[in-house]
N, C-alpha and C positions, 0 to 999 in steps of 0.2 A: 504494500499500499503506499502511495506517495503522500507525503505531508504537503509539501509547498514545490512548485514548478516555476523556475524562473522565465521569465518573459521581456521582451523588449516593448517599450511602450512605442507605438509609431504614432498615434495622433490621439487628441482628446476631445470628447465629444462635448455638444452645446450643453450647458446646465452643469458642468463639473463632475457629474456622478460617475461617467463612465469612460473608459479609455479602450481604444483599439490596439491590442496587444498580438505581438507575434510570439509564438511558442513553437520551436522547430518547425517553422513554415506553417503553422496553422494560426489564422488570425481570428481572435475572437474578442469580443467586447467583456470587460471585466469591471466590476465595481470597485472604484478608487477612493470611497468615502473614507475608509479606515486611515487612508495617508494624508486626509486634507492638512494636518497640522503640519506635515513634512513638505508637502507640495509635490506634485509630480509633474515631469516636462516630458516632452517628446524626447526619446533616445535613452530615458531612464529605464534601467532593469528593475523590476519588482517580482517578488515571490507570490505566487498565486496559489489560493487554495479554494475549491468548489466555487469559482468565479469571483473571488474576492482578491484583491491585492492586500497582502498583510505586512510589507515591508519592502524597504529599497535594499539593492545590494549593487555592488559594483560590478562592470562586466566580466573582469577575472574570476570573481566568486560565481557569477551566474554560468559562465562557461565551464567553470571547475565542476559545478553542481550537475550541469548537463551531462558532462562525460561520467560523473560518478553513475548518474541513472543509467547510461548505457552500458557502462562495466558491469553494473548489478543486474542488467537485463530489465530494468524497470522503464525504460524509456518508452516501449510500447504502450505500456499500461498509462504512463504519464500521458501520451499522447490521446489515449482513448478518453482520458479525464477531460482533458481540454477540450476535446470536440465535442462533448456534452454540456458545455456551457451555453446558455441561451438567455443573455439579458437584452431585451429589445431597445 
C-alpha cells in the first residue's frame, strides 16, 4: 500500500482549491487546500494521498521516492491509485 505519491504541479485551477498534477505521466486534479499556508506554485513537487496534496518536497526527494516505489514494485499500484482520483 502506498502512503504518499510525489507529483509535479503543472497548473493551479481557478479558485485555488485544485491543481493539475503530473504523477508518472498521469495528469490528475488534486486538492491543495491542506497546503494553503505553505503556498503551492507551478513546478512544485507535492506528496499526494487519496487526491489530497499533503506536503511539499524537493525534486530530488520526489525522484528518490519514485525510484524507491519502482524498486519495491509499488509503482504500478501507485499509478492505479492516481488514476482513481476524480476531482471535478
